[in-house]
N, C-alpha and C positions, 0 to 999 in steps of 0.2 A: 821075245821082246814084248809080247802083249801082257804077260803076267806082271812084269815090273811096272809097266804103265798103270795097270789096274790097281796095284798096291799103292802107288803114289796118289792115285785119284781118291782111293778110300781114306788115306791118311790126311789128304788135304780137306776132304769133306768133314772128317772128325774134328779137325782143328777149327774149321769155320763154325761148326756147331758150338764148340766150346767158347769161341771168341764172341759169338753172338750172345751167349749167356752172360758176358760181361767180364769174366776173369779167365784168360787163356790158361790152359793147363790144369784147371780144376773142374771137378765134376759138379760141385754144388757151390753157390754163392752165399757167403755169410750175410747176416743182416747188417745194414749200414750203421755206423756209429752215429749217435744222436748228439747234436750240438745246438744249444739254445742261446739266443742272443736277442737283446732288446733293439728296437729300431733306433738307428743312429750310432750304435756301438760298433765294435771291431770283432770279427769272427776269426779265431785262430784255427786254421785247418792243418791237421797233422798228417803227414804222409806215412801213415802206418799206425798200428795200435799204440795207445798212450802208454802201455806198460812195457813195450818193446823198445830196445835201443834204436835210435834213429841217426843215421849218418849217410844221407843220400846225396850223392854228388851229381847224379843224372836221373831226371824224372820229368814226366809230363803230367800236367793237370788239365782235367776236363770238367765241364759243367753238363749235367744231364737233366734235361727238362722235356717233359712229354716224350720220353724215350729217344730223344735226340741228344747225341753226345757231341759237344763242341769244345775244341782245344782253347784254353784261356791262358796257359802259362807253361814255360819250359825252363828246366834247370839243367845247366851244363857246367860241369866242374865247379859246382857250388855257386855259380852265377845264374841269375834269373832274367827272364825276358818275357814281357806280356805280349800276348797275341792281340791283334786288333779286334775291337768289339766293345761291348758294354762294360767289361771289367778292365779295360786297358789301363786306366788311371787309378784304380783302387786296390791293386794287388802289390804286395811286397814280401820279400823273403825275411825270415827270422830263424834263429837257432840253427845256424850253419846250413841253411837250406832245407831243413826238415819240416819247417812250419811256414805255411803260406797265410799271410794276414790279409783279410778282406775288410776294408774300412767303410764307414758310413753305410751300414747295412740298412736295406729297405725291405718292405714286404715282398718285392719282386725277387729277392735273393733266396727265398725259401725253395730249396731244391736239393738234389744230390750232387756233391762234388767228388770227383774220382782222381786218385793219384796212382800213376803207373810208372814203376821203375824201369830203367832201360837195361838192367842186367838180365842175363838169361834166367828164365824160370822165376823172375821176381813177381811177387803177388800184388795185384791191384788192391787199393784201400779206398772204401767208399764212406763218405760222411753225409748224413742227412742234416741240413741246416734248418732249424726251426726259429722263426722270427716272431717276437711278441711286442705288443704296444698297448698300454693301459688306455681305456677310453676316457674321455673327458667326463666331468661330473654330470650325471644324468639330469636333464631338465624335464619338468612335468607341466602340462597345461590342462587345466580343468575345463569341463564343459560349462561355460557360464550361463547357458540357456536353461540348464537344469533338467531334471527328469521327473516325470509324473509317475506316481505310484499306480496309476490306472493304465500304464502302458503294457501291452501284451507281449512285446518283443524287447530283448535286451537293448538298452540305449547306451550311447557313448558316455562313459564316465570321465576318462582322462586319456591323454596321450603322453607317452614317455619316449625320450630320445637320448641315445648315447652316441656321441660323435667321435670319429677318428680312433677307433680301436682295432686291434689285430691279435688273433683272429676274431671272428664275430662273437661278442659276448652273449651270455644267456640272460634273459629277463624273467623276473618273478614279480607278480603283483601282490600287494598286501592291503588288507582292510583291518584297521585297528590292530596292527602288528601281527595279524594272522595271515598266512599265505593263502591266496585264492587259487582254486583249481577249476579248470574249465568244466562246465556243467551245461548240458543241453538246455536251451531256452532260459538259462539263468545267468551264466557267466561265459563270456567268450573273450579270447585274446587273439588279436591279429597282429603279426609282426612282419615288418618289411626291412630289407637291408639294401643299402646303396654303396657301391664301390666307388670311392673317390679316385681321382687321377693319381694320387700318391700311393694307391694300393690299399689304403686303410678303409675300414668299413664304418658306416653310420647306420645304426639300428633304430628303427621307429616301431613302437609297439602301442596298440590301441586296446584299452580295456572297455568292454561292453558288459552291462549287467542290468538286471531288473532289481529295482530298489523299493523298499517299503518305508513306512513312516518312521520306523525305528532307525533308519539310516540317515536321518536328517543331520546328525552330528558325526557321522562316520568319517574317519580320516583315511585317505588312500595315498599310497606311494608305491614306487617301483624300485626294484633292486637289480643291478647289473653284476653278474658273476663272470669273471675272466681269469685267465691263467697268465702267470709271469714266470721267468726263470727261477725266481725264488719261491714260487708256490702259487696257490689259488688266492684270489683276492675278490673283493666285492665293494660296490659303491651304492649309496642310497640317495634317492631324490628327496625333496622336501615333501611334507604332508599337505594334502589339500582336502577341502570339503566341497562336495558338489551340492548345489541347491536341489532339494527334493520337494516336490509340490504334492500336497494332499489336501482334501477338503476339511473344513473346520467342523468340529463336533460340539464346541462349547465357546461361549462368549462371556466375558466378564469385564468389570469396570474397576479402575484404580484411580485414587485421588492423591495428589501430591500438593503440599506436604502432608505427611500423615499427622495424626493427632488433632487437637482442637484448633479450629480456624478462627480468625478474627478479621474484622473489617480492615481493609487496606492490604491484606496479603495478596500474593500472586498464586492463584490456584490453577492446577492443571487436572482436568478430568480426561483420562485416557481409556479408550476402548481397546480390548485385546481379544484375540481368538487363538485357538490351538491349531488352526490351519495355516498353510503356507501356499501362496502368499496371503497376507491378511485381507479379508474382504472389506469392501467399502462400508463405513459405519455412519449411522445417524444416532443422535442422542435425544431422547424424549425426556422432557422436564415437566414435573407437576408442581405448580406453585401451591404451597400449603395454605396461603391466605385466600387464594381464589379457587383452589381445587380444580384448576384447568390444566390440561396437558398442552405443552408446546414442543415444537421440534427445533432443536438447536443444530446448526451446521458446524461440522468439525473440519479440521484441516485434513490434508491428504493422509497423514499418519494416524488419523482417528483421535486427535487431541482437541479438546475444547479448553481455551485459556480464558480465565476470569481475572482481569487485572485492571484496577483493584477490585477485589471481591467486596460485595455489599451485603447487607443483611437481607435485602429482598432477593438475593440469589439462593437463599435457603429453600430447600424443597427436595423432592424425590427425583433421582436421575436413573435412567435406564438406557443401556446400549443396545442397538439393533444392527446386526450384520447380515449381508446378503452374499452367499457364496456364488460367484459367477459361473463356476463349472457345474455345480449341481442345482443351482437356482433355489437353494434352500435358505430360508430366512431364520436366523437364530437371534434370541434375546437373552440379555444378562438378567441376573436377579436385580430387583430395584434396590437402590442404596440412598439413604437420606444424607443430605449435605446440610450441616448446621453452621451458620456463620454467627459467631458471638460478636456483640457490639456494646459499646458505651458511647452514647450520643446525647445531644441536647443538654449539655452541662450548662447550667446558668445559676446565677446568684441573685437573690432578692434581699433588699431592694436593689434595683440596678444602679441607682445613683444615691448611695448612702451619704447623708449629711447629718452632722451632730454639732452641737455647741461645745465649746471648751468646757471640760468638766462633766460632760454628759456621758451617755452610754449608747451603744449600738448593738443590734442583733442581726447577724448576717446568716442567711439560710442558703445552703447549696443543694441543688436537686439535679438528677440525671436519669436517663432512660437506659435500661440494660436488661438482658435476659438472665443475668447472673447476679449473685450477691456482691455488693460493692463496699469498698472502704473509702473513707474521706480523710483528707488532710488539709489543714489551712497553713499557708505560708505568708509571712510578711515580706514583700519584695525588697524593701529597703534593707533589712537585716538578714534575710534568708532563714529566719528562725521559724521553727514549727510551733504554731500557737495552739492548735487543737487537732484531734483526730476523731471528729464526729461531724455530722451534717450541719450543725449550728455553731457559729462562733459568736461568743459574747465578749464585747469590748466595754470595759467600765472605766470611769474617771478619765476620760480622754484628754490627752494633752495635744498641743499643736504638733509635736513631733510624731504623733500617731497618724497624721495625714499621709496618704499615699496609697500604693497598690496592695491589694490582698488577693491571693490566688487560692482557689479551691481545686485540689487535685483529687480526681476520682479514679480508682483502679479496681479491676476484677482480679483478685489473688489467684483464682483457679486457672487463669489464662495469662501466662507471662507476656508482658508487653501491651496488654489491653488496658488503656487508660484514656482519660480526657481531662480537660481543665477549663477554668473560666476565671477571669480577673476583673475586679471592680476597683474603683478609685474612691477611697474614703476622704470626705471633705470635712474639716473641722472649721466651723464658723467662729469668727471673733474679730476684734478690732485689728487694725493694721499692725503689722509686726515688722520693724525696721531691721534690716540686716546689720546696719551700723548706726549707733546713736550719735557718734561724733567723728569728724574727720578734720585733720590739720594738714595743710599743704603750703609749700612755699612756691611763689609764682614770680614771674617777671612782668614788669609794667608794659602796657601797650601790646600784649600778646593775647591771642584767642585761647580761651580756656574751656575745656569740656569737663563738666561736673556731672557725675552719675550718682543715682540714688535708687536703691532697690527696696521694695516692700512686699510683704506677704499678707494674705488675709482673705477671708471669705465673708461677705461678698468681695469680689476683686476690688481693691482700693484704687482711688484716683490720686495722682501726685500733682502737687502744685509747688511753685517756687516763689520765694519772697523778692526776687529780683527779676528784671526783665531780660529776656534773651530768647534765642531760638531753642525750642523744646522738641525733642523726638522721643518716642517710646518704643521699646522692644518687648513684644508679648512673650512671656515666659510660661504661659499656661493659665488655667482658670483661677489660680490663686496668687500668682506672682506677676509683678510688673517692674520694669526697669525704665527710669526716665533719665534722659541726658539733656543737660542745659549747656548751650554754647554761649559764652559771654566774652566781652573784651575787658581786660584787666585795666581799670582806671583808678585814679586816687579815690574817687567816691566809693568804688567797689571795695577798696582796701579798708575803708573806714567802717564798713558794715560787714556783719557776718551773713553768710548765705545759708538759708534754711529751706529744706524741702519738706513738704507736709503731705502725708498720706492719710486719706480719710475714706471711710465707708459708713454704712448705716449703723454700725455698732461702735464706732469711735474713731479716734484719730491718733496719729503719732508723727514724730518728725525726726529729722537728722540735721545737725548743725555742722556747717563746714567753715572752719577758720582759715582765712587767707593771710599769709605773711609775705612781705616783700623780700625777695632774695637778692643778694648782690650778684654781680656778673661772675664772680669767682666761686659762687656756691655750687658745688658739684651735685649731680643727680637731679637736674631740672630739665632734662631733655624732653620729658613727657609731662604734659599738663593735665592729663585725664586721670580721674580718680574712679576706680571701679569698686564693686562691692567687695567687702572683706570676706575672706573664706570662712571666718568664724561667725556663725549666725547669731544675731541679737546679743552681741557682747560689746561692752564698752571697755576698751583696753587703754592702758596708759601708754601713750606714744612718746617715743624719744624725740627730743628736739634736735634740730640740726646744729652741730657745733660749728663755730666760725672757723674758717680755714686759717692756716698758719700765717698767710700773707696779711690777713686783716688785723692780727694782734697789734702790730706796730701802729697802724692807723688809730686804733682805739686808745693806745697809750698817749699818742700825740694829742688827740682830741681832749683827753682828760687833763693833760698838762696845760693846754691852752685855757681850758675852763678854770683851772686853779689860779692861773695868773690873772685872768679877768676878774675872778672873785677877789683876789688880793687888791687889785687896783680899785675896784668898786668899794671895798671896805675902807681903803685909805681915803678915798674921795668923800665918802659919807662921814668919816671921822673928822676930816678937815672942815667940812660944812658945819658940822655940829659945833666945832670949836669956834668957828667964826659967827655962830649964832644964826646961820641961815636956815637951819632946820627948826621946826616948831617943837621938837622933842624937848620936854622938860620945862617948857614955858607955860605960863598961866593962860587960861582961855582955851577954847576948843577951836580947832581948825580942821577943815575938810581935807581929807587925803584923796586925791583923785587917782583911781586905779587905772592902769593902762588898759586899752581895749583888748578883747580876746584876740589871740593871734589868728591870722588867716592861714589857709592851707598853703598859700603860695609863699608864706614866710618860712624861713629856715628855723627849725627847732632841733636842738640836740638833746637826745634822750639818753640818759645814763642810768643803766639798771645794774645794781650791785648790792650785795649784802654788806659791803665794806665802805668805809669813808672814801671820799675822792682822793685824800692824800695817800691812803693805802693802795688804792687802785693804781696809782702811778708807779708803785713799787712792784706790782705783780708782773710776772712774765707770762705772756700768752694765756689767756683764760682757758684752761683745759677742762673746766667744769661745765656741766650741762646748764643751759639757760633755763630760767624758770618763767612760768607764765606771769603776766601782769597780775598784781595783787598778791603773789606769793613771794615777791622779793621787796627789799627796800628800794623805792623808786625815787629818783631825784630828777627834776626838770629845771633847766636853766634857760631863761628867756634872754636871748642875745640881741633883741631888737634895739635895745637902747644902749 
C-alpha cells in the first residue's frame, strides 16, 4: 500500500511543477506571441497560433500581471462570459469563439494574456500585448536670463517637454542641426519622467552647457524618438536662441541716413559695440568752429537724434562705452559730420522800383558751403527768365510789375535749395481797369458804382457826384472805390465820372446811366464792378426793348403822326386866313416857346427811318444806337 501512495505523490508533485511553469504537460514554455496596439484601439487576442486552425468551443482566458494569473473570460460551447473585474465590459468574442476582442486599449493593458483550452492535453497560448501612444509635439522653453561666457559651470540653456506618450520617448538635443553629446563640464542633459493617471508618460529634459561668444547666434532644439506599431517615429521642437553675454572689445559709430546731409534732415548718430549687452554710451562732440569738446547725452539704446539738423551741428563725433562687467572704457574712431546748407538767400534791391519804359537789375545772393546754381522765375507767368545771379529787366511795361523769385540750389546735394522773392513796382500815371461803363438803372433806388485804378504811387480816386464813398485796399499799387448814390432825375441827366490821380498824372472812367423800364430784365443788381479785362474799352451791347414794349412804341408813334397832321392842317388854315405873318411884307418877331422843364412830358423818338415808316415796323428787333449815332426827332407836345 505504501508504494502506490508514493508513486501518486511523485506524479502529483511533477504535475504541480509543470503547471507552475505555466503550461501543464510541457517541459518548456515557448515565447509569448507579440501583439502591438495603439492606445484607444482594439486588441484581437487569438486562442492559439495565428497559422494554426482555430475552432475552440471551450476555453478559459487569463491575464498575467506581475506573475499573478487572473481569470477574465470563459468560453462554453462557443458562448462567452466575462468574469467580474477591470475587463468585464471591454471583452467580446469573434471568429466563432477563437478570437477575444479587447476594446479601448490603455497603457494599463500592457501585459500577458493566456488562453487555456478545456480539452485534455490542450496546450495553453500566451500573448504579450504591447501598447503605444505618440507623444504630443515637444515644447521648448529657452533661458531668457541668458548665459555669460565667463561662467565656469554649465548653465541651463533650454528645457524640452514631451507630454502624453507611451512608452517613454527618447530625447536628443541639437545645436545648429548637430546632435549634442554629454561632455563633462561642458554639456549635460538631465531628463525626468512623470506618469500621468492615464498611464501615459510626460518627459522633461534640461540641457545645460558652457557657451562662448561664437554661440550668440546658435540655434538649439530637441528631438523626441518613439516607436509605433508601424515603426519608429520622431518629432522636433522649434529652434531657439539663448542670450549669450560677453564683454565688448570694440566700439564704433554709425550715422543715418548715409551719404551727404543737408539742413533740415533728421539725423541719427548711433553708438555700437561688439559686446552683449551693449554698454552705456556717451558721445563726445568737437565743434569745428570753436574747437571745444562737448559731451552729448544719448538715449538708452545709444542713439543721438538731431532733428532738424543744422549747420552748426557739423563737427567731430566720437562714441565712448563703459563695460559694466569688466569696467573697461572703450572709444570709437572719431568721425566727421558735415551738414551742407544753403541759407540767407536775398535779392537786392529789396524794394525794386522803376518807371515805365525803364530798366532794373536784380541781384541774388546766398550763403553755402557748396557751388550754387541760380534761376529767376516770374511768379505771374511761371516763366524762367535767367539762370544766373543777376537778372536784367529792360524796357519795362506796366505788365512787368509783380513778384520775381530767385531759386538757389546745390546740384551736388539733391533737395538742398533756398529761395527769395521781391515785388517789382512800375511807377506811372493811374491806369484804369475800364475806361467806360454803361448801365441801366431804376429811379429812386440806391446805386453802388465801383471804379478800380492801378498805378504807382498809389492813386487817389474822386467822383464828380456826391455820395457815400468807401475804398477797398488792393495792395500798394491798386485801389477800388465804391460810390453809393440815389438815382434821381438830376443824376440821370449827368454822366458819373471817377477820376484817379497821382503825382505822375491822372485818368478817369465815365459811367453812363440809362433809365430802364419796369419790364427790362437783368436789373436786379445795381452794382458795377471792375471789368476782368484790364485797361480795355470794349463796345458794349445795348439792351434791346422787350417784346411787350414794342406795341407801346407803335401807339406812341401813331399818336405823334396824327398830332403832326392836325398841327399841319391848323397852320395851313391860319396861313390861308392871313393870320400868319409868312409871306407878308415887313418883319415880325417870332416868339419862341420857353425851354421845356424837366417836369414836362417830352416824347423822344429815335430812329433811322421816318415816322411814317416806324409805324409800319413790327417790334424793333435791331440794337439801339447811342445819341448822336442815329437820326433823332424830338416832338414838343406842350402846346
